[in-house]
Structure formats: C-alpha cells, structure tokens
C-alpha positions, 0 to 999 in steps of 0.5 A, spaced: 500 500 500 503 506 497 502 513 501 496 515 496 492 508 498 493 509 505 491 516 504 485 514 500 483 508 505 481 513 510 476 516 506 473 509 503 466 509 503 463 503 508 459 500 502 465 499 497 467 492 498 474 491 499 475 485 494 472 489 488 477 495 489 483 494 484 488 498 480 485 502 475 489 504 469 488 509 464 486 507 457 489 509 450 486 511 443 488 509 436 484 514 432 488 519 429 487 524 424 494 529 423 490 535 424 487 535 416 480 537 419 476 538 425 471 532 426 467 537 430 466 541 423 463 535 419 456 534 418 453 527 421 446 528 421 444 526 414 446 519 414 453 520 412 459 517 414 464 521 418 471 522 414 474 519 420 469 515 424 463 511 421 456 511 424 457 504 424 463 504 430 462 506 437 468 502 436 473 507 436 473 506 443 479 506 447 486 503 445 492 503 450 497 507 446 503 511 448 501 518 448 495 516 445 488 516 448 481 513 448 476 514 442 472 520 442 465 517 444 460 521 447 453 520 451 447 524 451 440 525 450 441 529 443 446 527 438 450 533 437 451 535 444 457 539 445 463 537 449 465 540 455 468 547 456 474 544 458 475 539 452 473 545 447 478 549 450 483 544 449 481 542 442 482 549 440 489 549 443 491 542 440 487 540 434 491 543 430 499 545 431 502 551 429 508 551 425 512 555 431 511 549 436 513 543 431 520 541 431 525 545 427 531 542 422 538 544 421 539 545 414 546 544 411 546 547 404 551 545 399 554 552 400 551 557 395 551 552 389 543 550 389 539 553 384 533 557 386 528 552 383 532 547 388 531 551 394 524 552 393 523 545 392 527 544 399 523 549 403 517 546 400 519 539 402 521 541 409 514 544 410 510 538 407 514 534 412 511 538 418 517 541 420 516 548 423 523 552 421 529 551 418 536 553 421 541 554 415 548 553 414 553 550 410 559 545 411 564 545 405 562 542 399 568 539 396 565 539 389 564 547 390 568 553 388 568 557 395 570 563 392 564 563 388 559 559 392 562 560 399 560 565 405 560 572 403 559 570 395 553 573 391 551 566 390 551 565 398 547 572 399 542 570 394 541 563 396 540 566 404 535 571 402 531 566 397 531 561 403 528 567 408 523 569 402 521 562 401 520 560 409 516 566 410 511 564 404 510 557 407 509 560 414 516 557 417 521 560 421 528 561 420 535 561 423 541 564 420 547 560 424 552 563 427 557 560 432 565 560 431 566 554 428 561 556 422 563 561 416 557 565 417 559 567 424 565 570 422 568 575 416 572 574 410 579 578 409 576 581 403 572 585 408 575 592 410 573 594 417 575 600 421 580 602 416 583 595 416 583 589 412 579 583 416 585 579 417 588 576 423 591 582 425 585 586 425 582 588 432 575 585 431 579 578 429 580 573 435 586 574 439 590 570 443 595 570 449 602 567 447 608 567 451 616 565 451 620 562 456 627 564 458 630 560 464 635 563 468 640 560 473 641 563 480 644 570 479 644 569 471 642 576 467 638 576 461 640 582 457 636 582 450 630 582 446 624 579 449 622 572 445 616 571 441 614 564 442 614 559 436 608 561 432 603 555 430 601 554 423 594 558 424 597 564 427 603 564 422 601 570 418 600 574 424 604 581 424 601 585 430 604 583 436 602 586 443 607 585 449 602 584 455 607 583 460 613 580 463 613 576 469 618 573 473 618 567 478 622 562 482 621 555 479 621 549 484 620 545 478 621 548 471 617 545 465 620 540 461 623 542 454 622 549 456 626 555 455 631 558 450 634 551 449 627 549 446 626 556 442 623 559 448 617 554 448 613 553 454 615 546 455 610 540 456 608 537 463 606 542 468 611 545 472 611 548 480 613 555 482 614 559 489 607 563 488 610 568 493 616 570 488 611 572 482 613 579 480 610 583 474 617 586 471 613 589 465 616 596 467 623 594 466 622 593 459 626 598 455 623 603 450 623 602 443 623 596 438 624 591 439 622 590 446 628 588 450 629 587 458 635 587 462 634 583 468 638 579 473 635 573 477 636 572 485 641 567 488 635 563 491 634 558 485 632 558 478 628 563 475 624 564 469 622 570 465 615 569 461 614 574 456 606 575 454 604 577 447 597 578 444 596 576 437 591 574 432 589 567 433 588 565 426 582 561 427 578 560 421 572 557 418 569 555 412 566 555 406 568 562 405 569 566 398 576 568 402 580 566 408 574 567 413 577 569 420 573 568 427 571 574 430 573 577 437 569 574 443 572 578 448 572 585 446 566 589 443 570 590 436 568 583 434 560 583 434 561 591 432 564 588 425 559 582 424 554 587 425 557 592 420 558 586 415 551 584 415 548 591 415 552 592 408 552 585 405 546 581 407 540 585 411 538 589 404 531 593 405 528 587 401 530 582 406 529 586 412 522 586 410 521 579 409 524 578 416 519 583 419 513 579 415 516 572 418 516 574 425 520 568 427 527 569 424 533 569 429 540 568 429 543 561 432 549 561 435 552 554 436 557 552 441 563 556 443 568 552 439 573 558 439 580 556 440 587 558 442 592 555 439 598 559 443 602 557 449 597 560 454 591 557 451 587 563 452 583 568 448 585 575 450 583 582 448 585 589 448 582 591 454 582 585 458 587 587 463 584 593 464 577 590 465 580 585 470 583 590 474 576 594 474 572 588 475 576 584 480 580 590 484 587 587 483 592 586 477 592 579 474 598 580 470 603 577 476 599 571 476 599 569 469 603 563 470 598 560 474 592 561 470 595 559 463 593 552 461 594 546 456 588 547 451 585 552 447 578 549 448 575 546 454 572 539 453 570 534 459 574 528 457 580 530 462 582 535 467 585 541 466 593 542 467 595 549 468 602 551 466 604 552 473 602 550 480 604 553 487 609 549 490 606 548 496 598 547 498 599 554 502 597 558 496 592 553 493 586 556 495 588 563 493 590 560 486 584 557 485 580 564 487 585 567 482 583 562 476 575 563 478 576 571 477 579 570 471 573 565 468 568 570 471 571 576 467 571 572 461 564 570 462 562 577 463 566 580 457 562 574 453 555 576 455 556 584 455 561 585 449 558 579 445 551 577 447 548 583 449 549 588 443 548 582 439 541 581 442 539 588 442 541 589 435 537 583 432 531 586 436 531 592 432 531 588 426 525 584 428 529 578 430 531 574 436 538 570 439 538 563 440 544 560 443 548 554 446 552 559 451 559 558 454 560 551 453 567 550 449 570 555 453 571 557 460 565 561 461 559 560 466 554 556 463 547 559 466 549 567 467 549 568 459 541 567 459 540 574 461 542 576 454 538 570 450 531 569 447 532 561 447 537 557 451 540 551 447 543 544 449 545 538 444 545 531 444 552 530 442 556 535 446 551 533 452 550 526 450 543 527 451 544 526 459 538 529 463 543 531 469 547 535 465 541 538 461 539 541 468 545 545 468 542 549 462 535 548 464 535 552 470 537 559 467 532 558 461 527 557 467 529 563 471 528 567 465 522 564 462 526 562 455 524 556 451 529 550 452 531 547 445 536 542 443 540 540 437 538 533 437 541 527 433 548 528 432 551 521 433 558 520 430 558 514 425 551 512 425 548 516 419 542 513 416 542 508 422 537 510 427 529 508 426 523 513 427 522 509 434 529 511 436 528 519 434 521 519 438 524 516 444 530 521 444 525 526 443 521 524 449 527 523 453 529 531 452 521 533 453 522 529 460 529 533 461 525 540 460 526 541 452 520 544 449 523 545 442 527 540 438 532 542 432 533 536 428 540 535 426 539 535 420 536 536 413 539 537 407 537 537 400 539 531 395 542 536 390 549 538 391 556 539 387 556 534 381 563 531 383 561 530 390 554 528 391 553 521 391 546 517 392 542 517 396 544 525 396 548 531 398 551 530 405 551 537 408 555 535 415 559 530 411 557 522 412 560 522 419 554 525 423 547 523 423 542 524 420 538 526 414 530 528 415 528 528 408 525 525 402 531 520 401 529 516 407 524 511 406 520 513 413 519 520 410 512 519 408 510 518 415 514 525 417 507 529 417 504 525 422 510 524 426 512 532 426 505 534 428 505 529 434 512 532 437 509 539 436 503 537 440 508 535 446 512 541 445 506 546 445 504 543 451 510 544 454 511 551 452 504 553 455 504 558 461 510 557 466 514 551 468 513 548 475 519 546 479 521 544 486 528 545 487 533 550 485 540 547 486 546 553 486 552 551 483 557 555 479 560 552 473 565 555 468 567 548 465 560 545 463 560 538 461 561 538 453 565 534 448 570 529 451 564 524 452 564 519 457 567 512 455 562 506 455 557 511 456 554 513 450 550 515 446 544 518 450 540 511 451 547 509 455 548 515 458 550 516 465 543 518 467 541 512 464 545 508 468 543 512 475 550 516 475 549 523 476 554 528 474 552 533 480 547 532 485 549 525 486 543 522 491 538 520 486 533 519 492 530 526 490 529 524 483 526 517 485 520 521 489 518 525 484 522 532 486 524 536 480 530 540 480 535 545 476 542 548 477 544 555 476 549 560 479 547 563 485 549 570 481 542 569 477 539 571 484 543 578 484 539 580 477 534 585 481 530 586 474 528 579 473 528 575 479 523 575 485 521 571 490 516 570 496 516 566 502 514 560 499 517 560 492 523 563 488 520 566 481 513 565 483 511 567 476 516 562 473 518 555 475 516 557 483 522 553 486 520 551 493 527 551 496 534 552 494 540 548 496 547 549 496 552 544 496 559 547 493 564 549 498 565 556 495 559 562 494 560 569 491 559 574 497 554 578 493 550 572 491 550 570 499 548 577 500 542 576 496 541 569 499 540 572 506 535 577 503 531 571 500 532 567 506 529 572 511 523 573 507 522 565 509 524 561 503 527 555 505 534 554 504 538 547 505 546 547 506 548 540 504 555 538 506 560 532 504 558 532 497 562 531 490 561 532 483 563 529 476 567 535 472 571 530 467 570 523 465 577 521 466 578 525 472 577 524 480 570 527 483 571 533 486 569 533 493 566 539 498 566 538 505 562 544 507 557 548 503 558 555 502 564 555 507 569 559 503 569 565 498 569 564 490 573 570 488 580 573 491 577 579 494 571 577 497 571 578 504 571 571 508 569 573 514 563 577 511 561 571 508 562 567 514 557 572 518 552 572 512 552 564 512 551 564 519 545 569 519 542 565 514 543 558 518 540 561 524 533 562 520 527 557 522 526 556 514 533 554 513 536 547 515 544 544 515 545 537 513 551 533 513 550 528 507 545 528 501 541 522 504 538 527 509 536 532 504 529 529 503 528 528 510 530 536 511 525 538 505 519 534 509 521 537 515 520 544 512 513 541 508 516 541 501 513 536 497 514 534 490 509 538 485 508 531 482 509 526 487 510 518 486 506 513 490 513 509 491 520 511 489 522 509 482 528 509 478 524 509 471 520 515 471 521 522 469 516 528 470 515 535 468 510 540 469 507 546 466 502 551 469 498 555 465 494 561 469 490 563 463 487 557 462 488 554 469 490 548 467 496 544 470 500 539 465 504 533 467 508 530 462 510 523 465 515 518 461 518 511 463 525 514 460 529 507 460 527 505 453 533 502 451 536 499 458 529 496 460 526 494 453 522 488 453 520 489 461 513 489 462 509 495 464 509 499 471 504 502 474 505 509 477 501 513 482 502 520 481 500 525 486 499 532 483 499 539 487 492 542 485 485 540 485 481 538 479 479 533 474 484 530 470 484 528 463 489 526 458 491 529 451 493 524 445 499 527 442 498 523 436 491 526 435 490 532 440 484 528 443 482 529 450 480 524 455 477 524 462 480 520 467 474 516 470 478 514 476 482 519 481 482 521 488 482 528 491 486 528 498 490 534 501 489 539 496 492 534 490 489 530 485 492 523 485 492 518 479 495 512 476 498 511 470 501 505 467 507 505 462 512 500 459 519 503 457 519 508 452 512 510 453 509 517 456 503 520 458 500 527 457 496 529 463 492 536 463 488 537 470 482 542 469 483 546 476 477 550 474 473 543 477 476 542 484 470 539 486 470 533 480 469 526 483 471 520 479 465 516 475 469 509 477 472 507 483 474 500 481 473 494 476 475 488 473 474 489 466 479 490 462 477 497 460 473 503 463 471 509 459 468 515 461 463 519 456 460 525 458 461 523 465 458 516 465 462 510 465 462 504 460 465 497 460 469 496 454 470 488 454 475 484 449 473 478 452 466 475 453 464 475 461 461 478 467 464 484 469 464 487 476 465 495 477 464 499 483 462 506 480 464 513 483 457 513 488 459 507 491 454 502 487 456 496 484 454 494 477 455 487 474 455 487 467 455 481 462 458 482 455 459 478 449 465 479 445 467 475 438 473 472 438 480 475 436 482 473 429 489 472 428 492 474 421 497 469 419 499 469 412 501 475 408 502 477 401 509 481 402 512 486 397 519 489 399 521 495 395 529 495 395 532 502 395 538 503 391 542 508 386 538 510 380 540 515 374 544 521 375 540 528 374 544 535 372 540 541 374 543 548 371 542 555 372 545 561 369 546 567 375 552 572 376 555 571 370 557 564 370 553 557 370 552 553 376 551 545 375 548 541 381 547 534 381 543 528 384 541 521 383 534 518 383 532 512 387 531 506 383 526 501 387 526 494 386 520 490 388 521 483 391 514 479 392 513 474 397 506 471 396 502 467 402 508 468 407 509 468 414 512 474 417 519 474 418 525 480 418 526 482 411 533 478 411 530 472 413 525 472 407 526 466 402 528 470 396 530 466 390 536 466 386 532 470 380 529 475 385 536 476 388 539 477 381 535 483 380 538 487 386 545 490 385 552 488 388 556 482 387 553 477 391 546 480 393 542 478 399 536 480 402 540 482 408 542 488 403 535 490 402 533 497 405 526 501 403 519 500 404 515 493 405 508 492 404 504 487 407 497 485 404 492 480 407 484 479 408 480 477 414 472 475 415 467 479 419 461 475 421 455 477 416 451 479 423 457 484 425 453 490 426 454 498 428 455 496 435 461 492 434 468 495 433 475 492 432 482 494 433 488 491 429 494 489 434 501 489 431 507 486 435 513 489 432 515 493 426 522 493 428 522 500 430 520 502 423 514 507 422 508 504 419 501 505 416 495 501 416 490 501 410 483 497 411 479 496 405 482 502 401 481 507 407 488 509 411 487 508 418 490 514 422 494 514 428 498 508 429 503 509 434 510 507 434 510 504 441 504 500 442 502 499 435 495 498 436 490 502 432 482 502 431 480 499 424 472 500 426 470 505 421 473 501 415 471 494 417 465 491 414 461 485 415 464 479 410 471 480 407 476 485 409 482 487 406 488 489 410 495 493 407 500 495 412 506 499 410 513 499 414 519 503 412 526 501 414 532 505 415 537 505 409 543 502 413 543 495 410 543 498 403 549 503 405 553 498 408 553 494 401 556 500 398 561 501 403 558 507 406 560 509 413 555 507 418 554 502 423 553 495 422 551 489 422 545 489 418 539 490 421 532 486 422 527 490 418 519 489 417 513 487 420 514 481 425 510 477 430 503 476 431 498 481 428 491 480 431 484 483 429 481 484 436 473 485 437 471 489 443 464 491 446 462 497 450 457 497 455 454 503 459 454 502 466 448 505 471 446 504 478 439 505 481 441 508 488 448 509 491 451 503 494 446 498 491 447 493 486 445 494 479 446 491 472 448 495 466 443 498 461 444 493 456 446 486 456 450 484 449 447 478 445 452 473 443 448 471 437 449 477 434 456 478 435 455 485 438 452 490 442 449 497 441 455 500 445 462 499 443 469 501 444 476 499 442 482 496 445 485 489 445 487 484 450 494 484 448 499 490 447 506 490 445 512 495 443 515 496 436 521 491 438 518 485 441 512 481 441 505 482 445 504 481 452 497 479 455 493 480 461 493 486 465 500 489 464 498 488 456 493 493 455 495 498 460 502 498 458 501 502 452 495 505 455 496 509 461 503 510 458 503 515 452 497 518 452 492 522 447 485 522 445 482 520 438 477 521 433 470 520 436 465 515 433 458 515 431 452 511 434 446 510 430 441 506 429 436 502 433 437 501 441 440 495 443 437 488 444 434 488 451 436 482 453 430 481 458 429 473 458 423 469 461 424 468 468 428 474 470 426 477 477 421 482 476 425 487 479 431 486 474 426 486 468 423 493 471 430 496 472 432 494 465 426 497 462 427 503 466 434 504 463 432 502 456 426 507 456 431 513 457 433 512 450 440 513 451 443 515 445 451 515 444 452 521 439 458 523 435 462 528 439 469 530 441 468 530 449 470 527 455 473 520 455 478 515 458 479 508 459 481 504 465 485 497 466 484 493 471 490 489 474 489 481 474 
C-alpha cells in the first residue's frame, strides 16, 4: 500500500467492498487524424459517414497507446451535444499545431551552389514534412568553388535571402547560424573594417595570449630582446604583436623542454613555482623596438622570465569566398564588425522586410568552439587587463603563470593542467580564487561585449538570439541567459544526459526562455537510427525540460556534381547523423510524426514551468565534448545508468522532486528575479527551496541569499558532497557548503557572518550528507509538485502551469527505453499539487480524455498511470473543477471509459464484469465479445532502395553557370506471396529475385526501403454498428508504419504500442488489410561501403498481428451503494452490442512481441497518452436482453434504463479508459 492508498483508505466509503477495489489504469486511443480537419466541423446528421469515424463504430473506443488516448465517444440525450468547456478549450489549443511549436531542422546547404528552383523545392519539402523552421548553414562542399559559392559570395547572399523569402511564404521560421566554428559567424579578409583589412591582425579578429620562456640560473642576467614564442601554423601570418607583460618567478620545478634551449617554448608537463616570488617586471622593459629587458635573477634558485604577447589567433572557418577569420569574443570590436558586415552585405531593405513579415527569424549561435592555439591557451583582448583590474580590484598580470593552461578549448574528457602550480598547498586556495576571477571576467566580457549588443541589435531588426552559451570555453554556463531569447543544449556535446541538461535548464527557467536542443548528432551512425529511436530521444529531452527540438539535420539531395553521391548531398559530411528528408524511406510518415512532437512541445511551452528545487552551483567548465567512455550515446548515458554528474543522491529524483542548477549570481539580477516566502520566481518555475552544496559562494550572491532567506524561503546547506567535472578525472569533493569565498577579494569573514545569519533562520536547515536532504525538505513541508506513490528509478516528470487557462500539465515518461526494453509495464501513482479533474491529451491526435478514476486528498489530485519503457503520458488537470469526483472507483474489466461523465465497460473478452462506480454502487455487467482473429499469412512486397540515374540541374546567375547534381532512387520490388512474417533478411528470396538487386553477391540482408504487407480477414455477416475492432501489431522493428483497411488509411498508429482502431473501415464479410513499414537505409549503405554502423539490421513487420473485437457497455446504478446491472446486456448471437469501444487484450512495443493480461493493455495505455477521433452511434437501441424468468425487479430496472433512450452521439468530449490489474 503506497502513501496515496493509505491516504485514500481513510476516506473509503463503508459500502465499497474491499475485494472489488483494484488498480485502475488509464486507457489509450488509436484514432488519429494529423490535424487535416476538425471532426467537430463535419456534418453527421444526414446519414453520412464521418471522414474519420463511421456511424457504424462506437468502436473507436479506447486503445492503450503511448501518448495516445481513448476514442472520442460521447453520451447524451441529443446527438450533437457539445463537449465540455474544458475539452473545447483544449481542442482549440491542440487540434491543430502551429508551425512555431513543431520541431525545427538544421539545414546544411551545399554552400551557395543550389539553384533557386532547388531551394524552393527544399523549403517546400521541409514544410510538407511538418517541420516548423529551418536553421541554415553550410559545411564545405568539396565539389564547390568557395570563392564563388562560399560565405560572403553573391551566390551565398542570394541563396540566404531566397531561403528567408521562401520560409516566410510557407509560414516557417528561420535561423541564420552563427557560432565560431561556422563561416557565417565570422568575416572574410576581403572585408575592410575600421580602416583595416579583416585579417588576423585586425582588432575585431580573435586574439590570443602567447608567451616565451627564458630560464635563468641563480644570479644569471638576461640582457636582450624579449622572445616571441614559436608561432603555430594558424597564427603564422600574424604581424601585430602586443607585449602584455613580463613576469618573473622562482621555479621549484621548471617545465620540461622549456626555455631558450627549446626556442623559448613553454615546455610540456606542468611545472611548480614559489607563488610568493611572482613579480610583474613589465616596467623594466626598455623603450623602443624591439622590446628588450635587462634583468638579473636572485641567488635563491632558478628563475624564469615569461614574456606575454597578444596576437591574432588565426582561427578560421569555412566555406568562405576568402580566408574567413573568427571574430573577437572578448572585446566589443568583434560583434561591432559582424554587425557592420551584415548591415552592408546581407540585411538589404528587401530582406529586412521579409524578416519583419516572418516574425520568427533569429540568429543561432552554436557552441563556443573558439580556440587558442598559443602557449597560454587563452583568448585575450585589448582591454582585458584593464577590465580585470576594474572588475576584480587587483592586477592579474603577476599571476599569469598560474592561470595559463594546456588547451585552447575546454572539453570534459580530462582535467585541466595549468602551466604552473604553487609549490606548496599554502597558496592553493588563493590560486584557485585567482583562476575563478579570471573565468568570471571572461564570462562577463562574453555576455556584455558579445551577447548583449548582439541581442539588442537583432531586436531592432525584428529578430531574436538563440544560443548554446559558454560551453567550449571557460565561461559560466547559466549567467549568459540574461542576454538570450532561447537557451540551447545538444545531444552530442551533452550526450543527451538529463543531469547535465539541468545545468542549462535552470537559467532558461529563471528567465522564462524556451529550452531547445540540437538533437541527433551521433558520430558514425548516419542513416542508422529508426523513427522509434528519434521519438524516444525526443521524449527523453521533453522529460529533461526541452520544449523545442532542432533536428540535426536536413539537407537537400542536390549538391556539387563531383561530390554528391546517392542517396544525396551530405551537408555535415557522412560522419554525423542524420538526414530528415525525402531520401529516407520513413519520410512519408514525417507529417504525422512532426505534428505529434509539436503537440508535446506546445504543451510544454504553455504558461510557466513548475519546479521544486533550485540547486546553486557555479560552473565555468560545463560538461561538453570529451564524452564519457562506455557511456554513450544518450540511451547509455550516465543518467541512464543512475550516475549523476552533480547532485549525486538520486533519492530526490526517485520521489518525484524536480530540480535545476544555476549560479547563485542569477539571484543578484534585481530586474528579473523575485521571490516570496514560499517560492523563488513565483511567476516562473516557483522553486520551493534552494540548496547549496559547493564549498565556495560569491559574497554578493550570499548577500542576496540572506535577503531571500529572511523573507522565509527555505534554504538547505548540504555538506560532504562531490561532483563529476571530467570523465577521466577524480570527483571533486566539498566538505562544507558555502564555507569559503569564490573570488580573491571577497571578504571571508563577511561571508562567514552572512552564512551564519542565514543558518540561524527557522526556514533554513544544515545537513551533513545528501541522504538527509529529503528528510530536511519534509521537515520544512516541501513536497514534490508531482509526487510518486513509491520511489522509482524509471520515471521522469515535468510540469507546466498555465494561469490563463488554469490548467496544470504533467508530462510523465518511463525514460529507460533502451536499458529496460522488453520489461513489462509499471504502474505509477502520481500525486499532483492542485485540485481538479484530470484528463489526458493524445499527442498523436490532440484528443482529450477524462480520467474516470482519481482521488482528491490534501489539496492534490492523485492518479495512476501505467507505462512500459519508452512510453509517456500527457496529463492536463482542469483546476477550474476542484470539486470533480471520479465516475469509477474500481473494476475488473479490462477497460473503463468515461463519456460525458458516465462510465462504460469496454470488454475484449466475453464475461461478467464487476465495477464499483464513483457513488459507491456496484454494477455487474455481462458482455459478449467475438473472438480475436489472428492474421497469419501475408502477401509481402519489399521495395529495395538503391542508386538510380544521375540528374544535372543548371542555372545561369552572376555571370557564370552553376551545375548541381543528384541521383534518383531506383526501387526494386521483391514479392513474397502467402508468407509468414519474418525480418526482411530472413525472407526466402530466390536466386532470380536476388539477381535483380545490385552488388556482387546480393542478399536480402542488403535490402533497405519500404515493405508492404497485404492480407484479408472475415467479419461475421451479423457484425453490426455496435461492434468495433482494433488491429494489434507486435513489432515493426522500430520502423514507422501505416495501416490501410479496405482502401481507407487508418490514422494514428503509434510507434510504441502499435495498436490502432480499424472500426470505421471494417465491414461485415471480407476485409482487406495493407500495412506499410519503412526501414532505415543502413543495410543498403553498408553494401556500398558507406560509413555507418553495422551489422545489418532486422527490418519489417514481425510477430503476431491480431484483429481484436471489443464491446462497450454503459454502466448505471439505481441508488448509491446498491447493486445494479448495466443498461444493456450484449447478445452473443449477434456478435455485438449497441455500445462499443476499442482496445485489445494484448499490447506490445515496436521491438518485441505482445504481452497479455493486465500489464498488456495498460502498458501502452496509461503510458503515452492522447485522445482520438470520436465515433458515431446510430441506429436502433440495443437488444434488451430481458429473458423469461428474470426477477421482476431486474426486468423493471432494465426497462427503466432502456426507456431513457440513451443515445451515444458523435462528439469530441470527455473520455478515458481504465485497466484493471489481474
């Protein structure tokens, strides 16, 4: 008995028989219509079939589909009774999904080489596929002449303007990609800025700190020109060198291979020095050129002179019309030059007009792949030392030897090695604070000199700024959000790890920003993953707070003639996945899939996030790149293996607490941060408590934290913690939270006093280990906003509160889709903060279904959902209905459905079912259901995709002829009549059939493409409109699929449950079924030597396929507490009843066989949820079933019920299904 059951038991009605109480599970529907039109707008009153549901099918009832809900059946005295106000509002929101909520694609152009006709076709394809925006950029195309087609060319500028025009025409958003690694972020050396050529010597180009080393024995004198370090190839063309400083230090261990014997090089391994000996001797440099110095080393040991120089880094990006240099990210000059260039060459009046019309244009800044190639490993700026002095209160110059490091760009593989460390631990704390000061100054300059002016400029143009901020450099990860309009993470650099995502989600939530993800870049796996995988990655990220998906990526099939091969232009080489376009066999299914994802994203952008705890942590070297060995890709991340990076104790997560990470510096933003005694950011995430666990704390942040704590917000100090900062380095341990200052000039005693004051407050707790945190939170009265009935390591939830609609949304996901694959469904009890009536939203169709069973207790709404690994549920609680009561308490039927507040039993097997209604009455329901029909033999047609003919397009523009090429796809059909279901590679192809395939030794394991499966089944001639049926597949091997019955496409086949209602299309007698399944291109590309992962994949429809009839019967009682029959018995002779629904006694996922019993239907059921289209019920009332010999009271009751002439009407209204456990 879980905590919710115990709570409910105290309020159980005396007449509720304990033996009848069973766990009820939420149902799922399979009817989906991809937003083509609104069923509510169709006329049904003239004997016409509805385009999605025939009057013959009450049989659309409820399937248990992941994020797929019950069919929309309604009960009313009048056929056209409207849905409830809540359902009507939800339908208005979610029936049609606007482009702004749909997933985006990163579009790799073939530089500027594509013809205008091709670009228009590509934009059309992106729109037709259901994507919402295109983020455009270019990788070098080896067959394109970049001097003609690269960044800065007329061709590129023209193509960029055309893409903006076409996306605007099609209602799509667009992103113009920036970021240091892309040519579009930087400037060609054909450009002149501030009177100088934009080369690496230009002050607006990226600058780096470099140094030369002179080693001196005791008493030795150096008298001569200060050496410049050996230049790297990147900086070889540097001509401008600015002497920044000369520093002397006594070495206790010199770096190997350093000094004048090695051309004044820095050396190899780290060295040590006497910290107290560090001395700035820049003033001793003689006037004139070249710079020289005379200096004698003291007699107390070996000394070094370090001569520090600033020069251009020489970092470049391609493709470009000329050498394209990275801009300066430290000084303001870089962004100023970038703005000037765009104003002059790109932002023409016509383009600006298009941008205004589009209203969803943005610049997207990719991760900070800036790099220093110099000995110091640091980017630098013309005013950096002055800025440091002003901001930190001291001169950084003497300490340069202990802040330079071994790399030019940060990654999380191994710990940083600094060039020199103090010889004794006495100064370790001081040096760490100096390094913190350096990183803090870099962060502030990045924010103030790059992001802030860029955002302001874009807003003037009607555009916004989205970025993957900071990571790649030593900049703080959360503070840049203040100057962004969207925060982005990625599945590659962050490995899809949700604990890492929390480190960026916190700032997005604090500033109310969308949280997007560059999704799908996986090395060496292009064309490898099926659509179920991409669905799971998307769901995983939704659970981690992502509400905007940018797929990586899209490219048209057309590219340069010499470099383009089948299946098409690569864009990001052949290394990184994936290509979401028409070359993929699954592309025909994209529109429905992208709408489903868009529906989730729209829900997850409503109102404001609801989070529980803010965990404060400053991070200047955020987890990025250098991925963990043995823990990739995302389905095998640390997070999937219960190994968090930062907050190590998972008991909070397992109880349902949600938490984010961000720097305490965000608290100092007085313009954007507010609090009350119970919440931080009450109009945003509403964090209920703040936790500190790192040992250092910024003094200014501590002062703000004291204000917050004095106003009553709960604060916890958690001691004896650790966190992972690199994958191959040791964990970083912290003995006492907030026990030391972070910055050198912060006053330690002042910090200690402030922390002491905070700890003395009654709303503050101090615990000595993380495992005591939950008890401390409970002591403070803090419960999860979505609390789990029992601890679980399988579930993640994320919630939003929409104050305008007064709705609480919760997305619940059984996230270990790969590690727990094949496990049975798990029932999860959820207690959501707030009283209301709960509904589910079908993410495939937008249908809204009332949950028939729930409880209210202590101001919370409690429900049970059941999910298999990889399934999810969208729940919406109508907070305008706090007095709602459940229509059903328990049932031993496989499903129970609520329609307009009335309960119905849905049965897939004949029998008598006992149900306890919401008023406590007990109803016995005899139901007769036809037998399940197994579909064993199929006519199988496999369409193999391979290279076809090359096609050349040409275009005359700007005085030259452009040639682009693509290959058609040759499709070879192989027939396998009257076959069992097997993976394609096991189908018995004859030698004659194999000879039609390409290759030296063709085999079925080479085949990729589309499979079509045809068969037929018989329904009895007395099958009536009261009967319904679902089609249950076992597995499509992860591929997308569609079902056609009697020539009618049945909408909404879910990728996980693979169950769909076919009632509208089914007829008495013979029924023809056609199922189409798409594969990846892996097998065919492996035979062509393409760089993707093997071995050959198993494709196609496999396992059992069953047609499962069902019957739906309305439940009524005479009086509370009494026993009653349902309003109609079913007639086993006619094979149906007047009230019918849908579902099957078995459920499956896309990768394995079906399961039967309680975990079966519930697995898809409560799992991923969304509703479906509504069926009509027309025709005569059902057979009464009244028989001679019945007790008079029973006969009278049934006559009374039937006399009410209940009509089940065709309308979209409350409905939901419940599963009972066996």
